[in-house]
Rosetta silent file (secondary structure, phi, psi, omega in degrees, C-alpha in Angstrom):
SEQUENCE: XXXXXXXXXXXXXXXXXXXXXXXXXXXXXXXXXXXXXXXXXXXXXXXXXXXXXXXXXXXXXXXXXXXXXXXXXXXXXXXXXXXXXXXXXXXXXXXXXXXXXXXXXXXXXXXXXXXXXXXXXXXXXXXXXXXXXXXXXXXXXXXXXXXXXXXXXXXXXXXXXXXXXXXXXXXXXXXXXXXXXXXXXXXXXXXXXXXXXXXXXXXXXXXXXXXXXXXXXXXXXXXXXXXXXXXXXXXXXXXXXXXXXXXXXXXXXXXXXXXXXXXXXXXXXXXXXXXXXXXXXXXXXXXXXXXXXXXXXXXXXXXXXXXXXXXXXXXXXXXXXXXXXXXXXXXXXXXXXXXXXXXXX
SCORE:     score description
SCORE:     0.000 S_00000001
   1 L     0.000  130.484 -178.064  -87.356  160.695   11.131 S_00000001
   2 L   -69.849  128.345 -179.077  -84.813  159.626    8.540 S_00000001
   3 L   -79.904  130.292  179.974  -86.102  156.798    6.366 S_00000001
   4 L   -88.923  140.100  176.997  -83.767  153.835    6.181 S_00000001
   5 L   -74.494  129.044  179.895  -83.124  152.083    2.893 S_00000001
   6 L   -66.273  138.119  177.535  -84.335  148.513    3.007 S_00000001
   7 L  -109.663  127.197  177.413  -81.603  145.921    2.694 S_00000001
   8 L  -141.764  163.803 -173.778  -82.446  142.626    1.022 S_00000001
   9 L   -89.315   11.635 -171.729  -80.523  139.748   -0.550 S_00000001
  10 H   -57.471  -46.300 -177.165  -82.191  139.956   -3.977 S_00000001
  11 H   -68.729  -37.549  176.987  -79.152  141.197   -5.890 S_00000001
  12 H   -58.426  -46.389 -178.895  -76.857  138.729   -4.146 S_00000001
  13 H   -68.269  -38.430 -179.193  -79.133  135.882   -5.169 S_00000001
  14 H   -60.848  -46.052 -179.172  -79.599  137.230   -8.696 S_00000001
  15 H   -75.900  -43.444 -177.338  -75.868  137.331   -9.360 S_00000001
  16 H   -62.037  -35.113  178.916  -74.975  134.250   -7.322 S_00000001
  17 L  -102.281   17.569 -175.509  -77.503  132.102   -9.154 S_00000001
  18 H   -60.596  -23.278 -179.339  -76.997  133.930  -12.437 S_00000001
  19 H   -67.093  -20.336  175.436  -75.681  130.797  -14.140 S_00000001
  20 H   -62.618  -51.876 -179.621  -79.253  129.438  -14.124 S_00000001
  21 H   -66.162  -40.068  179.744  -80.436  132.197  -16.435 S_00000001
  22 H   -59.322  -48.444 -177.918  -77.213  132.079  -18.435 S_00000001
  23 H   -67.545  -29.981  175.902  -77.489  128.365  -19.130 S_00000001
  24 H   -62.830  -45.340  178.194  -81.147  128.756  -20.080 S_00000001
  25 H   -69.651  -45.370 -178.093  -80.217  131.258  -22.802 S_00000001
  26 H   -60.887  -36.750  178.434  -77.079  129.391  -23.913 S_00000001
  27 H   -66.145  -38.585  177.921  -79.089  126.190  -24.307 S_00000001
  28 H   -63.096  -39.924  177.131  -81.610  128.011  -26.493 S_00000001
  29 H   -67.068  -45.209 -179.251  -78.780  129.242  -28.718 S_00000001
  30 H   -58.444  -40.257 -177.827  -77.165  125.798  -28.801 S_00000001
  31 L   -85.689    1.426  178.722  -80.455  124.173  -29.860 S_00000001
  32 L    62.957   33.558  178.810  -81.086  126.883  -32.493 S_00000001
  33 H   -59.433  -45.839 -175.501  -84.400  127.856  -30.904 S_00000001
  34 H   -70.563  -29.127  174.847  -84.204  131.456  -32.129 S_00000001
  35 H   -69.043  -41.847  175.505  -83.302  130.315  -35.639 S_00000001
  36 H   -58.725  -47.392 -177.621  -86.348  128.038  -35.644 S_00000001
  37 H   -74.011  -13.532  173.535  -88.583  130.895  -34.481 S_00000001
  38 L   -63.414  -19.453  178.415  -87.024  133.143  -37.125 S_00000001
  39 L   -83.352  -15.113 -179.400  -89.314  131.259  -39.539 S_00000001
  40 L   139.814  172.307 -177.610  -92.398  132.308  -37.575 S_00000001
  41 L   -59.805  141.635 -178.905  -94.454  131.675  -34.462 S_00000001
  42 E  -135.511  147.881  176.108  -94.432  128.099  -33.108 S_00000001
  43 E   -81.913  169.468  178.518  -96.471  126.196  -30.509 S_00000001
  44 H   -58.585  -46.840 -178.299  -94.936  124.362  -27.565 S_00000001
  45 H   -65.926  -37.770  177.660  -95.449  120.972  -29.232 S_00000001
  46 H   -62.175  -44.632  178.850  -94.006  122.202  -32.540 S_00000001
  47 H   -63.185  -46.360 -179.128  -90.888  123.466  -30.771 S_00000001
  48 H   -58.683  -45.672 -177.498  -90.567  120.260  -28.766 S_00000001
  49 H   -69.875  -44.204 -175.766  -90.865  118.060  -31.849 S_00000001
  50 H   -71.424  -28.211  177.538  -88.629  120.115  -34.151 S_00000001
  51 H   -91.425   -4.682  177.704  -85.860  120.420  -31.554 S_00000001
  52 L    68.630   38.254 -178.369  -86.123  116.723  -30.615 S_00000001
  53 L   -84.780  134.332 -173.706  -86.744  117.355  -26.911 S_00000001
  54 L  -105.759   -2.696 -179.488  -87.577  114.233  -24.894 S_00000001
  55 L   -79.841 -178.446 -177.074  -88.603  115.777  -21.574 S_00000001
  56 L   -71.334  158.624  175.536  -92.202  116.469  -20.495 S_00000001
  57 H   -58.355  -37.811 -179.601  -94.359  119.181  -22.067 S_00000001
  58 H   -59.734  -44.070 -178.052  -94.378  120.900  -18.659 S_00000001
  59 H   -73.172  -31.082  173.322  -90.591  121.194  -18.585 S_00000001
  60 H   -63.950  -42.885  176.794  -90.461  122.435  -22.162 S_00000001
  61 H   -62.187  -40.120  177.867  -92.983  125.107  -21.128 S_00000001
  62 H   -58.276  -44.509 -179.330  -90.840  125.910  -18.079 S_00000001
  63 H   -64.734  -48.294 -178.086  -87.824  126.455  -20.324 S_00000001
  64 H   -67.237  -39.099 -178.471  -89.688  128.570  -22.877 S_00000001
  65 H   -72.527  -27.910  172.556  -91.530  130.586  -20.241 S_00000001
  66 H   -62.833  -42.207  177.557  -88.260  131.294  -18.446 S_00000001
  67 H   -64.963  -33.631  173.940  -87.030  132.805  -21.712 S_00000001
  68 H   -63.390  -47.364 -177.615  -90.263  134.834  -21.851 S_00000001
  69 H   -64.884  -28.373  178.205  -89.683  136.116  -18.309 S_00000001
  70 L   -82.661   -7.200  177.580  -86.105  137.036  -19.212 S_00000001
  71 L    88.863   17.476 -177.733  -87.338  139.044  -22.190 S_00000001
  72 L  -101.874  -11.988  176.251  -85.939  136.768  -24.923 S_00000001
  73 E  -136.036  152.354  167.413  -89.247  135.374  -26.249 S_00000001
  74 E  -100.982  152.895  179.596  -92.781  136.638  -26.801 S_00000001
  75 E  -142.708  137.813  169.183  -95.751  134.383  -25.991 S_00000001
  76 E  -115.888  137.247 -177.581  -99.454  134.326  -26.788 S_00000001
  77 L    77.549 -171.233 -178.198 -101.671  131.962  -24.786 S_00000001
  78 L  -152.706  146.107 -179.235 -100.403  129.597  -22.115 S_00000001
  79 H    52.369 -121.032 -173.131  -99.453  125.893  -21.846 S_00000001
  80 H   -64.230  -24.339 -179.924 -101.236  123.898  -24.610 S_00000001
  81 H   -96.069    5.610 -175.544 -102.499  127.054  -26.282 S_00000001
  82 L   -74.329  139.503  170.786  -99.124  128.857  -26.094 S_00000001
  83 E  -129.363  132.314 -173.304  -97.422  130.161  -29.224 S_00000001
  84 E  -112.370  148.759  175.347  -93.894  131.563  -29.020 S_00000001
  85 E  -147.388  162.206  178.212  -91.975  134.041  -31.173 S_00000001
  86 E   -69.821  151.801  166.653  -88.692  135.917  -31.049 S_00000001
  87 L   -81.282  166.998 -179.073  -88.385  139.364  -29.542 S_00000001
  88 H   -56.438  -38.300 -177.020  -86.898  142.041  -31.851 S_00000001
  89 H   -75.932  -41.059  178.005  -83.395  141.651  -30.379 S_00000001
  90 H   -69.505  -31.082  177.734  -83.268  137.843  -30.417 S_00000001
  91 H   -66.749  -37.278 -178.560  -84.730  137.862  -33.939 S_00000001
  92 H   -78.025  -42.262 -168.741  -81.992  140.218  -35.135 S_00000001
  93 H  -102.708  -16.297 -173.413  -79.021  138.824  -33.261 S_00000001
  94 L  -122.128   11.387  171.942  -79.736  135.126  -32.601 S_00000001
  95 L   -95.227  114.471 -175.754  -81.237  133.878  -35.873 S_00000001
  96 L   -58.843  -22.229 -176.695  -78.412  132.101  -37.716 S_00000001
  97 L   -83.236   -0.247  178.942  -79.959  132.967  -41.050 S_00000001
  98 L  -107.156  142.355 -179.406  -79.411  136.696  -40.537 S_00000001
  99 L   -65.129  -15.760 -179.752  -76.062  138.443  -41.177 S_00000001
 100 L   -84.865    4.501 -176.461  -76.452  140.216  -37.823 S_00000001
 101 L   -59.035  128.898  177.304  -76.138  136.887  -35.931 S_00000001
 102 L  -119.185   14.732 -175.072  -73.883  137.122  -32.866 S_00000001
 103 H   -68.093  -12.351 -179.666  -74.569  133.672  -31.454 S_00000001
 104 H   -57.630  -42.352 -179.314  -71.048  132.461  -32.182 S_00000001
 105 H   -67.769  -32.409  178.058  -69.704  133.979  -28.967 S_00000001
 106 H   -74.953  -34.175  173.832  -72.592  132.399  -27.038 S_00000001
 107 H   -61.260  -43.300  179.033  -71.940  129.030  -28.672 S_00000001
 108 H   -67.186  -37.150  177.026  -68.347  129.265  -27.511 S_00000001
 109 H   -60.856  -41.073 -179.594  -69.509  130.316  -24.043 S_00000001
 110 H   -70.499  -43.403 -173.463  -71.696  127.227  -23.865 S_00000001
 111 H   -81.502  -28.047 -175.338  -69.153  124.799  -25.330 S_00000001
 112 H  -123.761  -61.140 -167.529  -65.976  126.125  -23.666 S_00000001
 113 H   -63.776  -33.711 -177.711  -66.193  129.080  -21.323 S_00000001
 114 H   -56.300  -45.403  179.688  -68.995  127.731  -19.133 S_00000001
 115 H   -76.363  -37.112  179.841  -66.812  124.884  -17.886 S_00000001
 116 H   -61.812  -41.081 -178.258  -63.600  126.923  -17.814 S_00000001
 117 H   -67.851  -18.934  176.462  -65.187  129.549  -15.567 S_00000001
 118 L   -66.984  -12.127 -179.616  -66.083  126.872  -13.019 S_00000001
 119 L  -105.370   22.824 -179.005  -62.340  126.817  -12.243 S_00000001
 120 H   -58.397  -42.501 -178.961  -61.980  130.522  -11.405 S_00000001
 121 H   -61.881  -37.028  177.236  -60.997  129.794   -7.806 S_00000001
 122 H   -65.450  -41.290  178.812  -58.230  127.480   -9.028 S_00000001
 123 H   -62.665  -41.654  179.899  -56.989  130.159  -11.420 S_00000001
 124 H   -66.820  -35.595 -179.751  -56.910  132.762   -8.625 S_00000001
 125 H   -74.773  -33.870 -172.750  -55.022  130.399   -6.325 S_00000001
 126 H  -106.693  -22.697 -174.110  -52.493  129.229   -8.917 S_00000001
 127 L    72.047   14.252 -176.607  -52.301  132.014  -11.514 S_00000001
 128 L  -104.828  147.566  176.159  -52.495  129.308  -14.179 S_00000001
 129 L   -64.440  155.274 -176.246  -54.837  129.147  -17.186 S_00000001
 130 L  -121.067   16.266 -177.873  -57.733  126.712  -16.954 S_00000001
 131 L   -87.673 -165.943 -177.243  -58.511  126.149  -20.633 S_00000001
 132 L   -59.638  -35.530 -175.981  -57.775  123.186  -22.918 S_00000001
 133 L   -77.245  -39.827 -176.651  -54.084  124.048  -23.124 S_00000001
 134 L    49.438   36.841 -178.461  -53.533  124.735  -19.391 S_00000001
 135 L  -129.096 -153.291 -172.859  -50.160  126.125  -20.432 S_00000001
 136 L   -73.950 -174.025 -174.716  -48.543  129.495  -21.032 S_00000001
 137 L   -54.692  127.182  173.332  -49.759  132.690  -22.611 S_00000001
 138 L    67.252   11.591  178.819  -51.858  132.252  -25.777 S_00000001
 139 L   -67.454  -16.327  176.429  -51.236  128.498  -25.945 S_00000001
 140 H   -51.188  -40.562 -173.929  -54.983  128.113  -26.426 S_00000001
 141 H   -66.778  -31.395  177.683  -54.546  128.913  -30.112 S_00000001
 142 H   -63.494  -32.105  176.352  -52.163  126.025  -30.667 S_00000001
 143 H   -73.191  -44.730 -178.651  -54.977  123.743  -29.515 S_00000001
 144 H   -62.333  -38.026 -177.187  -57.597  125.478  -31.675 S_00000001
 145 L   -65.074  -17.716 -179.769  -55.416  125.287  -34.792 S_00000001
 146 L   -86.861   -8.043 -177.227  -55.450  121.493  -34.537 S_00000001
 147 L  -131.238  100.106 -176.881  -59.243  121.301  -34.752 S_00000001
 148 H   -54.748  -36.233 -179.367  -60.834  123.065  -37.767 S_00000001
 149 H   -67.036  -45.048  178.405  -64.304  122.907  -36.213 S_00000001
 150 H   -66.558  -36.382  178.846  -63.191  124.535  -32.961 S_00000001
 151 H   -64.661  -44.314  177.797  -61.180  127.119  -34.904 S_00000001
 152 H   -62.222  -40.923  178.152  -64.223  128.022  -37.020 S_00000001
 153 H   -60.788  -41.895 -179.804  -66.331  128.248  -33.863 S_00000001
 154 H   -66.289  -42.870  178.988  -63.776  130.595  -32.310 S_00000001
 155 H   -62.066  -42.592  178.680  -63.634  132.776  -35.452 S_00000001
 156 H   -63.424  -38.322  179.383  -67.432  132.969  -35.556 S_00000001
 157 H   -64.082  -45.451 -179.096  -67.478  133.906  -31.878 S_00000001
 158 H   -65.687  -41.085  177.571  -64.980  136.709  -32.344 S_00000001
 159 H   -62.316  -41.198 -178.507  -66.793  138.058  -35.404 S_00000001
 160 H   -63.263  -48.195 -176.015  -70.067  137.956  -33.526 S_00000001
 161 H   -71.367  -23.377 -176.236  -68.917  139.799  -30.449 S_00000001
 162 H   -99.272   -9.753 -173.340  -67.032  142.428  -32.478 S_00000001
 163 H   -54.068  -50.323 -179.683  -69.513  143.129  -35.292 S_00000001
 164 H   -62.668  -39.094 -179.773  -71.212  146.058  -33.591 S_00000001
 165 H   -67.925  -41.671  179.594  -67.909  147.516  -32.461 S_00000001
 166 H   -63.687  -41.796  179.354  -66.335  147.245  -35.902 S_00000001
 167 H   -65.951  -39.005  177.261  -69.320  148.961  -37.524 S_00000001
 168 H   -63.491  -41.392 -179.676  -69.214  151.721  -34.934 S_00000001
 169 H   -63.448  -46.169 -176.681  -65.497  152.216  -35.543 S_00000001
 170 H   -69.030  -20.227  175.887  -65.798  152.466  -39.330 S_00000001
 171 H   -85.857  -28.130 -175.637  -68.572  155.041  -38.889 S_00000001
 172 H   -95.377  -34.914 -176.310  -66.741  157.132  -36.287 S_00000001
 173 L   -95.368  135.678 -175.084  -63.092  156.978  -37.397 S_00000001
 174 L   -84.136   81.246  177.547  -62.129  158.684  -40.651 S_00000001
 175 H   -69.083  -15.102  179.816  -60.371  155.895  -42.524 S_00000001
 176 H   -65.449  -15.371  178.720  -60.714  157.962  -45.725 S_00000001
 177 H   -77.871   -7.374 -173.841  -57.658  159.931  -44.614 S_00000001
 178 L  -126.056  152.854 -178.501  -55.483  156.852  -45.101 S_00000001
 179 L   -98.386  -25.113 -175.039  -54.595  154.633  -48.044 S_00000001
 180 E  -138.200  144.570  176.611  -53.535  151.458  -46.217 S_00000001
 181 E  -139.553  142.359  173.636  -54.524  149.526  -43.091 S_00000001
 182 E  -125.648  123.843  176.836  -53.205  146.299  -41.576 S_00000001
 183 E   -95.690  109.488 -175.759  -55.267  144.387  -39.033 S_00000001
 184 E   -83.704  124.943 -172.525  -52.795  142.494  -36.851 S_00000001
 185 L    69.808   40.779 -171.009  -54.228  139.197  -35.651 S_00000001
 186 L   -76.497   -0.220  176.427  -57.126  139.872  -37.998 S_00000001
 187 L    52.502 -120.968 -174.963  -58.545  136.326  -37.858 S_00000001
 188 L   -90.573   21.141  172.230  -61.170  135.930  -40.595 S_00000001
 189 L    70.830   21.287 -175.636  -60.696  139.527  -41.870 S_00000001
 190 H   -64.253  -39.513  178.329  -64.012  140.771  -40.493 S_00000001
 191 H   -66.822  -45.124  178.737  -62.657  144.202  -39.510 S_00000001
 192 H   -59.044  -39.006  178.485  -60.949  144.685  -42.877 S_00000001
 193 H   -62.928  -45.313  179.938  -64.203  143.763  -44.604 S_00000001
 194 H   -63.352  -40.519  179.108  -66.157  146.326  -42.575 S_00000001
 195 H   -62.993  -45.679 -177.538  -63.582  149.032  -43.291 S_00000001
 196 H   -68.536  -35.221  178.186  -63.619  148.340  -47.032 S_00000001
 197 H   -64.507  -32.693 -177.195  -67.408  148.235  -47.239 S_00000001
 198 H   -91.866  -32.736 -173.549  -67.628  151.699  -45.673 S_00000001
 199 L  -121.881  105.581 -168.137  -64.501  153.352  -47.112 S_00000001
 200 L   -74.962  -10.735 -172.133  -64.007  152.709  -50.851 S_00000001
 201 L  -107.811   -1.017 -176.685  -60.437  153.975  -51.273 S_00000001
 202 L   -95.185  144.834  173.967  -58.473  152.095  -48.611 S_00000001
 203 E  -105.314  138.307 -175.542  -56.486  148.885  -49.148 S_00000001
 204 E  -122.604  149.198  172.806  -56.317  146.409  -46.257 S_00000001
 205 E  -118.682  127.588  173.012  -54.020  143.608  -45.132 S_00000001
 206 E   -97.750  109.361 -172.013  -55.314  140.864  -42.862 S_00000001
 207 E  -106.947  112.816 -179.633  -52.203  139.716  -40.950 S_00000001
 208 E  -160.703  177.475 -175.536  -52.476  136.433  -39.050 S_00000001
 209 L   -72.792  162.180 -174.398  -51.093  132.917  -38.771 S_00000001
 210 H   -55.610  -42.374 -175.660  -51.342  130.286  -41.505 S_00000001
 211 H   -59.926  -23.993 -178.996  -54.177  128.146  -40.072 S_00000001
 212 H   -91.038   -6.754 -176.252  -56.693  131.009  -40.382 S_00000001
 213 H   -56.067  -47.124  179.330  -55.785  131.877  -43.993 S_00000001
 214 H   -60.330  -37.868 -179.994  -58.446  129.611  -45.596 S_00000001
 215 H   -67.427  -40.698  179.401  -61.130  131.044  -43.302 S_00000001
 216 H   -66.367  -48.383 -178.193  -60.072  134.615  -44.068 S_00000001
 217 H   -62.578  -36.209  177.613  -59.882  134.115  -47.823 S_00000001
 218 H   -63.340  -43.726 -177.646  -63.292  132.440  -47.832 S_00000001
 219 H   -71.996  -38.697  176.573  -64.894  135.356  -45.997 S_00000001
 220 H   -59.468  -42.746 -179.796  -63.121  137.967  -48.142 S_00000001
 221 H   -65.714  -33.602  179.006  -64.427  136.207  -51.258 S_00000001
 222 H   -58.576  -29.917 -178.693  -67.979  136.197  -49.875 S_00000001
 223 L  -103.992    9.255  178.345  -67.905  139.997  -50.062 S_00000001
 224 L    54.165   43.514 -177.341  -65.996  140.126  -53.390 S_00000001
 225 L  -113.027   23.863 -178.411  -63.180  142.109  -51.773 S_00000001
 226 L   -62.145  -26.764 -178.974  -60.212  140.066  -53.055 S_00000001
 227 L   -79.540  -14.657 -175.291  -58.902  143.139  -54.915 S_00000001
 228 L  -118.695  -17.048  178.734  -58.833  145.274  -51.773 S_00000001
 229 E  -123.731  126.660  176.923  -58.033  142.863  -48.916 S_00000001
 230 E  -115.331  131.175  171.611  -54.981  140.624  -48.886 S_00000001
 231 E   -87.706  126.080  178.588  -54.371  137.964  -46.271 S_00000001
 232 E  -117.322  121.718 -179.003  -50.702  137.930  -45.304 S_00000001
 233 E   -79.677  130.740  178.504  -49.474  135.045  -43.192 S_00000001
 234 L   178.316  167.253  178.453  -47.219  135.996  -40.314 S_00000001
 235 L  -111.327  114.678 -173.608  -46.692  136.236  -36.567 S_00000001
 236 L   -66.605  -16.462  176.643  -46.892  139.850  -35.355 S_00000001
 237 L   -86.286  -31.446 -173.950  -44.577  139.085  -32.445 S_00000001
 238 L  -103.619  -32.533 -172.317  -41.844  137.337  -34.463 S_00000001
 239 L   -99.841  163.259  174.384  -42.117  138.627  -38.033 S_00000001
 240 L   -67.357  139.579 -179.582  -41.746  142.047  -39.605 S_00000001
 241 L   -76.870  148.199  176.832  -45.028  143.895  -39.756 S_00000001
 242 L   -67.977  153.798  177.321  -46.508  144.744  -43.164 S_00000001
 243 L   -68.954  132.583  177.587  -46.304  148.360  -44.325 S_00000001
 244 L  -166.285  154.138  176.745  -49.440  150.349  -43.457 S_00000001
 245 L   -85.488  -24.327  179.236  -50.520  153.797  -42.313 S_00000001
 246 E  -129.833  128.688  171.142  -52.996  152.359  -39.804 S_00000001
 247 E  -109.868  135.514  176.434  -52.529  149.298  -37.605 S_00000001
 248 E  -124.240  152.545  174.382  -55.544  147.817  -35.846 S_00000001
 249 E  -144.570  122.621  178.785  -55.888  145.068  -33.241 S_00000001
 250 E  -107.837  115.285 -179.669  -59.214  143.698  -32.034 S_00000001
 251 L    52.840   48.746  179.221  -59.163  141.876  -28.684 S_00000001
 252 L  -114.465  -53.447 -174.858  -55.462  141.057  -29.005 S_00000001
 253 H   -56.327  -35.704 -174.304  -53.517  143.147  -26.484 S_00000001
 254 H   -66.828  -14.910  179.745  -55.553  141.937  -23.524 S_00000001
 255 H   -82.878    1.370 -173.509  -54.250  138.406  -23.999 S_00000001
 256 L  -116.413  158.110  172.629  -50.664  139.412  -23.130 S_00000001
 257 L   -76.149  173.458 -171.361  -48.760  140.318  -19.991 S_00000001
 258 H   -64.708  -38.597 -178.079  -47.607  143.917  -19.552 S_00000001
 259 H   -65.464  -38.245  179.489  -44.075  143.451  -20.866 S_00000001
 260 H   -73.255  -36.691  173.477  -45.326  141.851  -24.099 S_00000001
 261 H   -54.549  -49.146 -177.986  -47.984  144.549  -24.480 S_00000001
 262 H   -64.810  -41.776  178.383  -45.241  147.178  -24.300 S_00000001
 263 H   -58.576  -43.791 -177.220  -42.963  145.279  -26.705 S_00000001
 264 H   -69.557  -41.575  177.806  -45.713  145.034  -29.299 S_00000001
 265 H   -63.965  -39.002  175.444  -46.735  148.695  -29.009 S_00000001
 266 H   -60.076  -44.369 -178.323  -43.063  149.658  -29.366 S_00000001
 267 H   -63.458  -41.057  178.555  -42.794  147.500  -32.487 S_00000001
 268 H   -64.584  -44.975  179.784  -45.903  149.070  -33.994 S_00000001
 269 H   -58.915  -46.043 -177.367  -44.639  152.587  -33.291 S_00000001
 270 H   -64.428  -30.799 -177.407  -41.275  151.901  -34.918 S_00000001
 271 H   -85.321  -28.388 -177.649  -42.909  150.478  -38.067 S_00000001
 272 L   -65.125  144.697  171.963  -45.571  153.151  -38.533 S_00000001
 273 L   -75.083  169.091  174.755  -44.809  156.094  -40.838 S_00000001
 274 L   -55.499  138.105 -177.988  -45.054  159.648  -39.534 S_00000001
 275 L    68.922   14.137  174.100  -48.667  160.523  -38.686 S_00000001
 276 L   -73.152  167.069 -172.823  -49.514  156.819  -38.642 S_00000001
 277 E  -133.951  141.295  172.214  -52.157  155.480  -36.253 S_00000001
 278 E  -118.223  128.550 -178.616  -52.535  152.487  -33.954 S_00000001
 279 E  -123.382  120.231  175.387  -56.063  151.453  -32.888 S_00000001
 280 E  -108.082  120.630 -176.818  -56.724  148.866  -30.154 S_00000001
 281 E  -105.047  109.142 -176.322  -60.359  147.741  -29.973 S_00000001
 282 E  -155.368  178.528  178.655  -61.145  146.207  -26.585 S_00000001
 283 L   -85.317   72.016 -174.805  -63.300  146.428  -23.468 S_00000001
 284 L   -60.626  123.036 -178.132  -61.302  149.341  -22.065 S_00000001
 285 E   -75.624  139.978  176.822  -61.867  149.476  -18.300 S_00000001
 286 L   -60.788  147.181 -172.523  -62.856  152.848  -16.814 S_00000001
 287 L   -59.736  -29.475  178.621  -59.929  154.540  -15.091 S_00000001
 288 L   -85.556   -6.291  177.500  -61.574  154.285  -11.651 S_00000001
 289 L    54.699   46.719 -179.715  -62.271  150.564  -12.218 S_00000001
 290 L  -125.930  -19.891 -167.181  -65.847  150.836  -10.902 S_00000001
 291 L  -115.042  -40.710 -175.298  -68.211  150.807  -13.896 S_00000001
 292 L   -82.326   78.415 -178.513  -67.115  148.601  -16.794 S_00000001
 293 H   -59.591  -41.659 -178.305  -68.081  145.290  -15.216 S_00000001
 294 H   -63.148  -39.903  177.559  -67.799  143.445  -18.525 S_00000001
 295 H   -62.140  -40.588  178.206  -64.255  144.746  -19.028 S_00000001
 296 H   -68.144  -40.380  176.446  -63.278  143.559  -15.561 S_00000001
 297 H   -64.894  -37.784  177.404  -64.907  140.168  -16.154 S_00000001
 298 H   -63.472  -34.569  177.556  -63.073  139.920  -19.464 S_00000001
 299 H   -64.851  -39.684  174.202  -59.830  140.506  -17.596 S_00000001
 300 H   -64.589  -34.985  177.161  -60.670  137.545  -15.350 S_00000001
 301 H   -62.796  -34.025  177.452  -61.413  135.598  -18.534 S_00000001
 302 H   -68.346  -34.095  172.771  -57.856  136.347  -19.673 S_00000001
 303 H   -60.257  -47.474 -178.103  -56.596  134.836  -16.416 S_00000001
 304 H   -66.570  -35.198 -177.083  -58.597  131.702  -17.162 S_00000001
 305 H   -86.650  -39.413 -169.824  -57.517  131.576  -20.808 S_00000001
 306 H  -123.178  -15.191  179.947  -53.924  132.833  -20.687 S_00000001
 307 L    87.797  -57.865 -175.097  -52.758  133.060  -17.092 S_00000001
 308 L  -117.272    5.974  174.752  -50.959  136.386  -17.361 S_00000001
 309 L   -79.128  157.597  177.970  -53.109  138.342  -19.832 S_00000001
 310 L  -161.543  150.676  172.941  -55.359  141.147  -18.584 S_00000001
 311 L   -82.111  164.869 -165.767  -57.667  143.913  -19.773 S_00000001
 312 L  -143.957  163.930  177.898  -56.647  147.491  -19.103 S_00000001
 313 E   -92.470  171.015  176.951  -57.820  151.063  -18.618 S_00000001
 314 H   -65.543  -33.566  176.604  -57.217  154.008  -20.926 S_00000001
 315 H   -60.767  -40.672  176.321  -54.648  155.307  -18.430 S_00000001
 316 H   -60.688  -49.516 -178.634  -52.730  152.039  -18.879 S_00000001
 317 H   -60.438  -43.305  179.997  -52.869  152.335  -22.677 S_00000001
 318 H   -59.763  -40.761  178.978  -51.784  155.971  -22.541 S_00000001
 319 H   -61.634  -48.210 -177.786  -48.756  155.016  -20.428 S_00000001
 320 H   -67.199  -42.080 -178.418  -47.626  152.290  -22.839 S_00000001
 321 H   -66.986  -41.442  179.194  -48.263  154.389  -25.971 S_00000001
 322 H   -65.179  -41.048  178.053  -46.457  157.426  -24.563 S_00000001
 323 H   -61.989  -34.862  178.686  -43.496  155.288  -23.538 S_00000001
 324 H   -71.772  -24.563  179.020  -43.318  153.933  -27.093 S_00000001
 325 L   122.637   -2.866 -179.247  -43.199  157.482  -28.470 S_00000001
 326 L   -62.988  142.543 -174.373  -46.740  158.223  -29.641 S_00000001
 327 L   -85.094  -31.011 -173.281  -47.569  161.938  -29.540 S_00000001
 328 E  -145.773  141.116  175.041  -51.302  161.796  -28.888 S_00000001
 329 E  -131.820  150.574  175.863  -53.802  159.274  -27.542 S_00000001
 330 E  -150.350  162.319  177.348  -57.589  159.297  -27.360 S_00000001
 331 E  -117.959  137.477 -177.942  -60.441  156.963  -26.510 S_00000001
 332 E  -123.518  107.690  177.577  -63.455  156.438  -28.777 S_00000001
 333 E   -60.752  140.015  178.817  -66.516  154.724  -27.246 S_00000001
 334 L  -113.016 -107.001  177.732  -67.976  152.063  -29.538 S_00000001
 335 L  -118.693  144.242  177.426  -70.820  149.792  -28.406 S_00000001
 336 L    52.603 -127.920 -177.014  -71.644  148.687  -24.873 S_00000001
 337 L   -83.577    0.847 -171.917  -68.472  148.182  -22.809 S_00000001
 338 L   -95.514  145.218  176.218  -66.124  148.371  -25.813 S_00000001
 339 E  -140.679  165.992  171.261  -63.969  151.306  -26.908 S_00000001
 340 E  -107.760  122.776  171.811  -61.160  152.038  -29.323 S_00000001
 341 E   -92.840  122.204 -171.262  -57.902  153.255  -27.755 S_00000001
 342 E  -120.008  131.121  179.206  -56.171  155.289  -30.473 S_00000001
 343 E  -122.370  131.823 -178.328  -52.537  156.395  -30.592 S_00000001
 344 E  -110.065  130.418  178.065  -51.175  158.873  -33.164 S_00000001
 345 L   -82.082    0.000    0.000  -47.493  158.973  -34.175 S_00000001
């Protein structure tokens, strides 16, 4: 007799109520719990007092033990005798005092995205962005540029989410074959910094709008790379692109509609010298659109943020690059759901 697979609602409930677990982790990041525990093991009362929590000891234990059950904390003892510590991954990635910290993207998720995503149904019905700007494509940045704190938070978030991908790219792609690189929409110059740290002979240009220049120059100076990285103020859609053999873009193309994507790729192709290269670093969706869940969710995030932006598959990128004139395209897996789509002139 053929055995039937049991059907149960566990996965439906896990995903449907997933915001419970998400908010539990985001709150821990917001309150700097993992940074506190980066100093060493702490008891429940120590955590409660140092974080200024006013709820009952029982509810503090509930919160901490939920993080234990999710695999984000270690615990010895229980209740009054409990002592908590970071797991290896939260200690590496969520302690603000470590250079590997990626909590910026989670801070932004807690402060912005959590509320924006509650309006997904409105975005699907209207096709309109649901962020602070609630206006056209990329208008979010005009709002961020008016608030230095929010802009810094956004830059930290982008650096955090891209750090692993940038390091993977500089280890996998042979930048030593080229003398110059320009990162278009380079924000705080994090990609240029990673390239220069790994490849000693390349000169980089960080190309972005004026409001991010102080943030970029500050970060470049932190790594003593002022002689090798120049921040150039400009708008890659309106202004002439700087001369370079390699153009890179990290999480930029997905914020645009298809016609603007094609216009920008055309512009890059025309400016590149022979044998020049264009690299787009994004959550490239698998061609069958079945596996890269994060890439698909990011595409929905572009609806919420920009209205008409969307993430894309390698087949999409190949179509646009070929139409622009590029001779060869390839995809280079980086970390997790992220890849580099590479086009060669």
